[in-house]
N, C-alpha and C positions, 0 to 999 in steps of 0.2 A: 460453338463458339471458335473451337480448334480448329473447325475445316473455314470459317471464314478470316482466319487471323491467318491460317496458312494459305492460301489463295491471295489475301492481303501482301505477304510475305513473299507472295512469288513474282505479284504483279510489278509489289514494286523495284524487287531484284534483277525484275524483267529488263529495266531501265539499262541496267547494268551490259547489255547484251546488245540492245539497240546502239548503242553506243559507240562498241567495243569494235577494235579494228582486229581483223582475222586474216588470218595468213595460211594460205594452204598451196601447199605444193606434192604434188601427185608422186610417191614414192613406192615400194618394191608392191607392200600390201597395204590392205583398211584394216586399221582398230579401232574399234569403237566400244564403246562403256558407259556408264554410268557415275554420275557423283554422288553420294550421297552423305548426310549430313550426321555423324558417329551417333547425338545426342537421339533424334530421333527418325534417324529415316530414311528423312527425305530426300530431295535430290534436290541439289541447287545449281542452281543457276547462277552463270556468269562466274564461273572457274578458269582459269587459265590452266589450258591446258595446251603446253609448247615444248619443241624436239630441244633438249640440255645442249648448252653452248651456241644455238641458232633461235632467228627470229621465226622460222615456219612452227606454226600454231595453228590453235582454232581455242572457242570460248565452250560452253556446254549451252541447250537449251534451257528453256523454263522448267522444262524434271530435272535436268543434272545429265542430259545424253549428250553426244558427242563421239564425234566420229572424223577420223588424221588418215593419210595415206602415211608412209614412215617406214624409213628402210627398217629391216632388224634389229642393227645391234643398235638402232636408239636409246636414247634413253629419253622416257615423259618426265617431267615435272609439270607435278600438278599443284595451282594456288591460287589463296585467295584469301582477301583480307580479311583477318580473327583469326582464321586456323592455321594450323601446321602445316606444311609444304611438305610433299610426297614426295620421291623420286622412286618410277618404275624400269630396269629394263623389261624393251616387250620379249626379243628373242621370237618365241613359236610363238606365242600369243596372239591371240588375235581379237580376245574380248577382254579390255581389260576395266572389271570395274574397281574402285576408289572410295574407302570412306574415309573422311578427313573427321578429326577432331580440334576444339574448340584451343588457341593458342595458351599454352598458359604464364609462356612468359610475359606475356603483356600482363597478365592478372599479378606478376612478381615485380611490375616496375614502378622504384623509386622515388620519393624524392628528399631531394637533400630540405629538413627542417632546422632548427635548431640547437646543436650540441645533437647530432644523428643526423637516421634520416628514414622513413616511414615509405610501407608500400601503398602503391598510393592509390592504391580500393582503401587502406587503413586508413585514410588519412582522418581524421575529425574534425579540421580545421580548417579556415573557406585559406587554402594555398593554390599557387597558380604558377606551373613551370613552363618556363619557355626555353625549347632550345634553339641552337643553332642555326637547323634546318628552316625553325621560322623568323627568323630576323630580318629585320628590317634593309636595305639592300640599298647601297648605293654610296656617296662619300660619305663617309662615316668617321668622326674621328671622338669623338668621344659616347662612352658605349651604352649611356642610357638612353641614346637615341635608335640602338636596336629593338629597345622595347616598345616604342613610340604606341597609343591608338593597341598592341597586341595584347590587352587581357584589361576585362572591366572592369572599373573604381580606381584604374591607377590613369593618371591624366597626365603627359607630360608636354611639360610649354618649354620650347627651346629662347635661349637668351637672345637669339636673333641672330644674325646669315656670320658672323666673326667666325675665323677658322680657331676649332676646337671651345666653342662658348658652353657652355654653362648650360642646364635646362632646372626650369621650375618643376617640381614632384612631388603630386598629391595623390593622396591613398583616400579616398575617402571623405575627401574632404578636407580642410586647413581644421585641425582642433587646438589652435591657440591667435591670439590675437600679436601681445607682444613676442613671446617663445619663437623658437623654429620650430617652421611645421614641415621640415625636412624628416624625408624615413631614415631611418639607421641604414647604410650597405654593412655590410659583412664578406667579406673577398676572400673564398681559401679558408673558412673558419676564424680571420684576423676584422672583429666590428673594427671599423676606421674610421678618424676624424675628418667629417665632411665638411670644415667650419670653413674653409677653406685656405690655400695657399699663397702666400703674396705674391706678385709678379706669375700668377697662372691663373688660366681664364674657368678652367674646370677639374675637380682635385683629380678625378674619375678617369682624369684623360694617363694616368700612370699603365692604365690596360691597352695593349693592342685587340680592338674589339675582333681580330683573327684568333685569339688567343682562350676567346669566353666560350665555355660551353652551354651551360644553361644561365638562366636567370629564374628565381624562385621568388614569388613575392608572398610575403605573410600580410594577408590582412586583417582578422579579426585576431582579439586578444585571447582567443581560445589556442591560438596559431603563435601572439606574438608575448605573449608575457611572458618568457620565458625569459627572456631578454630588458623586461623590468620597466627601471626608468628614465628605458630610452626606445620607447618602443609604441609610444603615443602615434605617430605618428607612419607604421606600418615599420616594415622589415624587407631589405632585398639581398637574399642573396649571389653574392657571382659567385662559380663557380669554373674553372679556369681546366684546357683540355688536358688530361692525362695521358702518360703512355698505360699499355695494355699487357699482361703476362700474358708474357708465351706469341706474341704480336711478333712481325717479320720488323724489319729494319725501313721504314716509309720517310720519304722525303714530299715535302710541300711546299709549293712556293704558290702563294695571294698577293695579286697586284695588280694593282689600274691607275689608269692616264686620266685626268677632266677634265674638262672644261665648264666654268663656273660664269653669268652670266645678272645683270640686273631682271628681275621678272617682270618687277613694274617702277615705275616711280610718282614722287608726288606731284602732282598738278598744278604749276605754279603758271605765273604769266609768262611766256616768252618778250625779248625788247620791245617790237611792235605795238602787241598789246597793252606792255605796261606802257608804254611810250601816252596810248589813248585815254588809257585809266588816268593817267597822272595828271594830263592834261585835264581830263574834266573838272580833278578833283582841286588842280595847284597851278590849271593854266594865270590865272590871274595873280599871281606871287613870282615877282621873277626874282626873287633870293631859294624859293623850291627849283623852279625852273629850268636856272643856272648851269645845278647840280647833274641833270641827267645828262649821260655820256653818250656815244657814238657804236657806242661796241655792243656786239648782238651775243651773248653767251651764255651757252646752259651751263648751270656752275653744278647743275648735276652731274652733267658728263667728265666736268675738268675735275672729280672728287670720288669718279667709279672709274675702274675697270675692267675688263676681261681677265680670271684671276687659272693660273693654270695649275693643277694641283697632282702630283703622285702621290703611291700609296703603297710600301712590300711589305711584305713578311714572308720570311723563309722557315718551317719546323721541321724536326728530325725527329721522331717515334721511334720506337722500337725496345731493344733490353739489350741492354750488357752482361751477361753473363746471369745473364735469370732476372734482372732487375729490370721493369719497366721505368722507361723517365719521358720525357719530351721536354727540348725546348726550340727555341725560337726567339729571331730576331726581327726588328721591326725596321723602319723607319719611313717618316710621313715629312712631304713638303707643302704644306696649303697654303698658299695667297688667296687675301683675301679680295672681297671687293672693291674696299674703302682701302683707297691709294695707304702706304705704307703697314697695313697692316698682314703681318705674315706667323707662321709657326712653322718650326722644324724639331720633329720628335724623332728621338733613338731608344727604343724599348730594346729587353730582353728578360726571356722569363727560365726557367730548365724549373722540373721536378722528378722525381723519383719518389718509386712506390716497391722499397724491396720488404720481401714477406720472407721471414725469420723463423727457424724453429719449428718445424714441419706449421706454417703457415699459425702460430699463436700470436707471435707478435707481428705486425703489420705498421708498419714508417710511411709515412707522407712528410714529402719537402717541399717544400714551394718557393723561391724567389724567383721576383720581381725588381725590375729596375727600369729605371726613364731619365732620361737627360734629353732639358728642352728647351729649344731656344726658340723668344717668343720675340716680336714687336706688335706692341700697340695700336691704335691708331688714334686718335682723340676725334671719339665721333659726335665733338659738339660742329666738327664741320660739316654731319648732314645739317645740322640744325641751319651754320652762317649757311649752306648751297642755299635751301629756301630760302632764307630771307634776303642773300645780296643782291643787291641791284644788277642786274641783265642787262643795264648799258652799260655799265663798265668794264672795262677790260681785266684781263687776271694779271696781266704785267704792265709794271711801269716801270720803265727805265730808268727815268728821275729822281725812285722813290730811295731814299737810305732804308728803306722796313726792308729788307731780301728781295728789292727789285719787284714786290709786287703790291698792284695797289692797293691804297689804304687810305681811308675818309680821316685825314688830319687838318688842325685849326689852321685858318690862312693866318693866322698873324705870328707864332709861333714855326708851325710845321710838325708842333707835335701832333699824334693819333689822336685822334675824336674816342677819349677811353669808356663810352658809353657805346659806338657804331659797331656794328655785326664785324665781324671781323673776317679779311680773305678765305674763303673755310681752305683754298689751295693753302695758304702759306699755312692752319693750322697743320697740315697733316705734313708738307712739308722740311717744316724749321719746327719742328717740333721729334725728339728722338728720345721715347720711350721704349727699353731695350729690357730684357729679364733671360735669367739664365736660372732657372729649377731642376731640381737630381730630386730623385724619389725611389724609395728600397721599400717593398713589405714583402714579408716573409714568413714561414713557421715550418717547426717540425712538428708535428700528430704523430704519436703511439697510442700505438690500440693493443693490448697487450690482452689474449686470453688466456684464463687461468689452466695453466693443468690440471692441475687436482680439482677444480671446478668450471668446464668446459663454459657453463650456464653465466661466468660470470668476467667483465672485462675493465681492463682500466684503465682511463685513454686521460691521454699529457698532451697538453696543445701550448708549446712555446710560441711567440710570435711578437714582429716589431712592425712601426712602420714608421720611416725619416724621411726627413725632406729639410733641404738645404735652398734657402732659394736667395738671391741675389740680383738687385734690378738696378738700373739706372735711366734719368729722366732730366735728359737736356735741351733746353730751350736759348737762344743766342741771345744777349743786351741789345743787337739790332731788331726782336722780333715786336710786332705793335703793342701786340698786345698783355708783350711784359717792361714794354720799354719805360724808361727810368731816367727822366735826363739829370737827375738828381744827385741820386745814391748808387747808378748804374743798374739793371730791369738782368731782367731774365731770371733762367732759372738752372740752377744746378744739385741734381738730388741724386742723392745714394740713397740703402738699402740692404737692408736683409733680413732673414729669417733663417732656424731655424725649428723640427720640432720632432720629436722623441715621440713616440707612443708606447709603452711594452705592455706585453697578454702574457696575463698565465692564464692555462681553464685545466683544471682534475674531475674529474667525474668518474663514479664508474656504473655501470649498464649491465643491470641481469635481467637475464631472459631465459625465462621455462614454459614448456610446453606443459598443461596438468593436464593429460590423459584422463585422467579418473573422473571430472567434472568437463571435461570438454571445454579448457578456456587455458589461453594463454595470457601471462603476465610479463611486461617489459617498464623495467624499473632504472630510473637513472636520477642521481642525486653527484652534488659538483661543488666544485667552488671555481671564481673567479677573481682575477687582481688585474687590474689596468692602470696605469699611470699616463699621465699627458700630460707633457712638457711643454712649452714654449719659447722662446724670445727671439726678441724684435728690437733691431733698430734702424731709424734714422735721421740721417743727416743732411738738411735741405739750406744754402743760401742762395745769392745773388749768384753772378756769374765771375763778377770779381771778390769774391768771399768776403765781401768786406760788409753784410748781414745777413747775420744769422733767421733763417724764418722758424725751425725747426730744428729740434735737436734733442732726440728720445730716445730710451732705450729702458727698453721692460720686458720682463724676464717674469712668468707665472708656470703653477704649476699645481692641475689636480691628480686627484684618486677616487676610485673605483673600488669596490669590493664588495661579494657577490658571494649569497647559496645559493641553492637553485635546487627542485627536487621537479625531476615527474614520473608520471606511472600510466601505464597503457594498458587496460585489462582487457582482454578477448572475449567474450562464451560466444561460443559455436561459430567461432566466425563471423557471427552474424550481428554481435550487439557488441559495441564499440565505447568505452569511458576513457575521458584522458583529465589529468588533473595534475596541473603543471602550480610549480611557486615559485617566486623569486624575491631574499631578501637582499636591500641593496644598501652600499653605506657608501655617503657621497663625500667628498672634503669640503663642497659645493656650501655647505650649509648647516648650520651653529646647530652646538648640540640640546638634542631636543626633536630636533628636524633633520638629523644625520639619513637616519635608516629608514623605508615603505619597506612595502609587503606589497607583492602583486600576486595574487593570483589567479587562477582561473581554470574553467572546467568546461569539457563538451562529449557532446553525447554521438553515438552516430548512430545507423542501422541500416543494413545491406536490406532492405525491403525484398531484392529478386531472390536474394535467398529464401527466401521465406513460401512455403510449398504451394499458396494461392500464387505464386507467380512463379516457379520453375517451370510449370510447360509451357507458359507464355514467350514462344519465339522471338515475338517483338522485344522484349525489352530484356535487353542482354546486364545492364548496368542502372540501378535505382538505387540511390542514398537519402537518406533523410539527416543532415547534419544540425544540432544543436551547438550554440557556444555563448558562454561568457566569460569576461576576463576585465583583471584593468592594468593601468600600462601608466606610464608615467613619462614628463617629460622634465629632463635636469638640463637642458641646455639655454636655459633662459636667458640669461645675456650670456656677453663676451666678457664678462666678468666674471673671475672664476671663486670671489670672496663676495659675492654680492649685499651677504649679511652683514658685511662689514662695513665703518666710517672709511671713506676716502678724502680727502683733498686736492680739487683741479684750482689749476690756473686760473684766475681772472682772466677776463678782460683787459684790454691793451692798459686800457686807461684808470683802470682798477691800480695805481700803484704809491710803494711807499718810499719818498725822497730820504737818503742817507746823506750829506752832506751834496756831491753833486753828481749824486748816483741816484738812480731809480729804481727800486727794487719790485717784483709785479708778483705781490698779495696771495694766497692761497685761501679759496674758498671752503667750507666745507659740503659736501654732496649731503643728499637728503638719502638713507636707508631703512631699510625694513631688518631686526634681527631675527623675526620668525620668517622670514622671504623662505617658503619652499616648493619641491616639483608640485608640476600640477598634475591629474589625476584624470585621468580616461577611462571610462567605465562603459563595457561596451557589449551590447547583447545582438546573437546573430542566428537567423535559420536559413539552411541552404539546401536545395535539392542535385545532387550529381544526378546525369542520366546520360543511358548508353541505349542506343534502338539499333535493331537487325547488325545484329555483330560487331556493335559499337561501328557501322560503320557512318551512323550519328553522334557527337558527346555533347555534352554540355553541363549546364548549371545555372541554376536561379539562387540569391541566395538576397535574402532583405537581413539589414542592419541600422541599429540606432545607436551613437555612440553620443553619453555626455561629459565634458572637460569641465571639472570641476577646481576653485583654488585658482581658476585663471588672473592671471597676471593682470593687472592696469596700472596704469600710474593714475592718482586719484589725491584731490585736495584734502590738504590734513589742516586741523588747526593753528592759530599762529601763537607761534613761544611751544607749541608741543615738539617738534622737531627741530632741525638745521634749515629744514626747508619746507615754501610752502605748501608740496606734493612728493611724494613719493609714490614707487612703483610695488606692490602686493600685490598677492593672493586674493581675489575679493569676487573673481567673477566667475559665471556658469554659459558654457556653448554647445551644443548642441549638431549632430549633420544627422538626417534620416535619411536612408534609400534603399532600391534598389537594382541591381545587377545582373544582367542577362547576358551567356555568351553559347555558342554554340559552333561546333567545327562537325563536315559533313564533309565524306569523300562521294559523293555522287558517282564520279566512276573510277575503276580500277581494274586495270587489265595489264597486261606485260608492255603495251605498245598503247598503252591510253591511262595516264590519269589526273585526276581531277579532285582539287578540296579546295573547300572556303572555310573559314569564318568570320564569323560576326558577334560582336559585344554591343552593350551597351548598357550604358548604368543613368542612373536616376539621383542624385542630391541634392535635400534642403538641408542650408545651414540655416540656423535663430540664433543668435547671440540672447542667451536669457537672465541674467545680472551681471553687473557691472561694478556695482559698489557694495561695502557692508551693508547700510542702509538703504532700504528705498526709496528712491528718491523722483519722484514722478517730473523734477523741475531738470532731472541733471537730463542730457541731451545724447553725450556721446562724448566717444574721441574722436578729437578730425584729425584725420589721417590722407594719403592719395593727394602728396604736394605734385601741384602742378606750375609747369613755368610758365611767367607773365607776373604782375604785380609783387607784391611782398605777401608773401607767407602763407599765400593761397592753397587752400583745400579744398579740394573734389570730392571730398569722399567721409566717410561718418562708420563710427564703430557703435551702435544703438541698439539699447535694448528690447527686443522684440523683431528686430530685421537682420539679415543678413549681414554677415562681416563684409568690409568694405562696400557698403549701400553706397552709395551717391546723394550727396545732399547739395540741391541745387535750388531756384528759385524754378519757379514757371512760368515760358515764356509764351507772351503772348504776339496773333502773329494777324497779319493785316485779315483783307477779301484776297487780295491773291495769295495765300499763305508763304509771305513773307513776312521772316521775324523783324516786330517793329522796335529800335532800339531801346531800350533800357527801362522797359516796359513790361511791369509781368504781373503774374497775378496776386493780389493781396489776400493772401488765404485767409489769416486770421481778421479782416474786415475793418481794420484801424485806421484806413484811408492812408495808410504811408506801408511802400516797402520797406523792411527789414531786416534781419537776420533771423526774425522769429516767421516768417513768411515764407522760409528754406525750407522743403521737407524733403521725402526720401526715395528715392527717385532711380527700378531697377540695380541691377549690381555687378559687380565684374565677374563671378566664377558665371559657367554656367552649369542652369539646374539637370540639362543631359548631355553628355558627348558619346560618342561611338567609336570604332574602328573596326575596320572593314580589309579583308585582305583574302587572294585567291591562288592556287597554286596552278598550273595546268602543262602537263609534259605530255611529247607525242613522239616517240619514240628518243630521237637524240635532242629531238627540241627542249626546249621547256620557256615558259612565259608564265612572270608572277604579276603582284602590282598589290599594294597596300595604300588604305587613306583613314580617315578621320574626319572627323565630325565636330562641329559644340554649337549648343542652340537656348537662348534666352541667355547668353553672355555680352554685358553691355559695355561700352570703352568711351573714355573720355576725352574727343578727338582735341586732342590740344596742340597739336598743328595748327589748325582752322582756327584757334580761339585765342594763338598767340600772331597766326599769320597770315589772318584772315578779314583784316582790316582794312581796307581802304583809305581810311583818315590817319591812318598812322602810316602812311606811305613815306612823307617828311618829316622830317627830325631839326627843328628848326638851331640845333648844337652844330649841324651842316653834314647831314648823311641821309640817304634812301633807305628803303627795305621795299623787296617785291614782297607782295601774296600771295597765299595763293587764289584758285578758280574760285573757292569760294566768297573771297569777299564779292564778287558778282553778284552771287542769290542774296545778301543780307546789307549791302552798302553802308556797314555799319560803321560810325566817325572815332567814337572809341570803342577799345577791345569788352566784354561782355562775357568774363569768365566764367562764372557760373549761371550762367544760362542752359538751361536741361539741353538746348537747340544743341549742346555740341556733344550730348550722351545719349550717345546710338547705336543700333543694334550690332552687334559683333559676330551674330549666329554666321555661322561659315563649314563650306565641305572642300576637306582640300586632300587632292590624289596624291599622297604623298611620293609614292616610286611605283614605277616600272620597269620592268626588264627581261627580258628575250637573251637565253641561250641555247649556246651546242655543245654538244658531248661529243669528243672524240674519244672511243674509248679503244684499250687492249691497244695503246700506241709503246711506242718503246721495247721495242718486242715484247707487245702482249703486255706488258708487266707498268703500265701506263695510263693516266685517262689526264685528258685534255677538255678543261673548261674554257669557252671564251663566251663573254656576255656583253651586252650595253645596256646603261639605265638612265632613266632620265629622274631623275631627283626636284621635286616641287613641280611637277608638273602642271596642276594650276591650282585656282582656288575658285569657290563659288560664293560669294557673297553680297549684302547689300549694304555694306560698311564703305563711307566715301572714305577710308584713309587707304594709309598704303598695304595697311596689314592688320586683321581683327583679330590676330593670335596675339594677345600679351596677356603677359603672367597677373602682370598688379591690375588690369584695369584704364588705366593714364597712358595714350600713347605719344608719345615724347623722345624725337629723338633715335628713336627704335633702328637697330643694325639690321637693312632687310635680308632677310633671306633671298641666297641664289637661287637661280634656276638652274640646276648643273646637267652636262652631259659627262658620261662615263663610259671607257672603256677597259674593260678590265681582262685577266684569265686566272685560272686556278692548274697549277697542275699537282699529280700526284702520281708518285712512284714510286 
């Protein structure tokens, strides 16, 4: 058996030699030898043997032999992935045999976890770390885009192509229906508020992507339970770059210049095709044909532009009198492809890491700041550009509405208030701007007791402050805000302040118990966090005579926690982790304020067992089992959901006092016993490494069940202040399998190739929605669509996935054309009613995957990365709303364009809830391709320069008939298109 494995090992590693590039240069004498493995004495094929400081070298053959002509003064460098590199001076030797030992430093690689770190091979939970070397490339403003597609179980969907747009992040599926499904973010030890900042597209834009060192994703409850009531949706830990002790002063510059264009557009009728179809539909109606214009306008061309952007980041890393530090400043100027959208961002960060008292006291200080100016485009212009009549001109010199063509009432000249608005006017006549300032910082003190070195005390104090101010101004003559009687327009000012304060303190005791071949790592701690926010809004018409909004809100909440963790290792082979956290939240009433969140995990390093010790193929094999309970306390935007509250009644609910009318207040429904949702997770995983970890990967199987799921349910009349309340009544489950693999098929001094792949299968199902089972309860309508009044295309129902589509089953003719208004009578009662709707497909993919590759040859490097979703469906709200030829003319006095789908349906009236519009959204996307070249040892040998070019959003392969199938909600309507970006960048280090 050993012989067969050895031969297999040689044959596989021989592939490295076949593809290796060898440079031979004649020197004064020949040197030969054999390179063998320190463990088994076998020759190692593919080992790089290079003359130090040159590209002269070779690689060993299948038996580990090599020969090279070198100078006697040369030093030979022997290197191979997974082994320690050796350097040997040639001198008078002609025969040099080398024994390479396994690189033990790799085994000590650590990953950041909650309140500490752990050796990668000692991790018992499902934890994945992505370093800066593996980040996605391109014009990336939002940090989460660096991670997209890089790890199994994590699905990241950007909110569109707006500058600095946020993303929807789901780790192992959503665990809630009404509460947040977003993961908890921890930045350099500070759990941050991700509820959003007014006037900012994405709260994570505080950090410049060039300042990030690693993302660590905690996926299963055994890894996340240490964060208790905020960890049901996983935890993402962001660690920024730090200075290194003893390092020389280094200056780095990263910058790029990019050009972004539309990658696609909605297929609507041009002016010629529009006139032809319009004549077919309304040619016998002179009132309709009289509205046709003489222009030929491509409205999508009018609202979109070629966007020019640039980004710069300068860093300084080194030591000041032995104190490691890193400082950086960054500037981003990003235009959007939708006119009037832009982001200008300034970032700064500084970190110090001094050590005192003979390294007994280690201090880490991190400060990050951001100043950002945003201009927001009205994305309603996208829908208007699709719907606006292409026979009309953009401008009308006689128009009092900013000189833009406007549909008007013939008798008065006033705008037709229900007509489509000129899309360019929506952009140019609206000024929506904001300024946001944010700072995140912390100081961490880690003290190793002099009298007991095994015991450490750690104090972490941090903050997250933000201040935002914004204005929206629309002039009085904007057609959509026109008010001839009272004076129209919009003059709005808003501001927000948020303060998040943190104090963590914990003890950590680590002891090797050599007598029983064990190691104990115990931690116990306390955490206090305070969230406070203040919001003000004041909105009037331009004249200031009508106040539309005048609010001033302040709120806060506290979180107090006690937590502990025990890591026990026996024979460095059997690992046990136990954690518990007890959280107390001010968001809930007495009796529900406190919750306990335990977890347990076991890992077995199978490769350390005797029966695998001599199996050379297997370099790492670890079995993991985990269980844990986590919570979700971010259940509503209200910090006091258990208290009764009052809201203003509708405008017509007023009481008269003399000649004054006072708007009344009405009580809202509430549940005094409302509490956090709880998710229980079971996880089994297998980590593996083959051929000295040339191939590494993991397989995980998980089951997650959320209990006390929040749902809005009806209540009996007279028992509350309303007929429905939000309360904890439901259950939801996610089941899934994850697989990821990374391999290095080629690794030589000149040629290196690495390939990564991950795939996830997730099944989501709602198992309970009411306190008492009710077979007649359909569920909760959701998935609001544009068109009609109050239409929803999705539903949450027991026995089905969340956000399942709930529609009528379309009937087609013999030619496959949908028959207007004809649906399947599913209950057989002879008529089409609400009872004939059915659950049809779902928004979330059943399978999603990511893939990437990096290839370098000498000074050249090439990489690409992409993603794919399968079995996800999208409701095409663009076609359902604008694909109806019968609605091209409105008697109120305006026309609308239609999408090319109108030629397929021929509908005279919109069929909003037909399953015809629920379309397969499966896709494969190539996110980026990068080609770079490195100029080494420039600046008199003190620096390096890398030039690179990147194409972002390269292509999308899909059967979806809309603009882009990547829609997190499953409802495609007015999405800001993701641009195709061409980028030229440079990295300089010296």
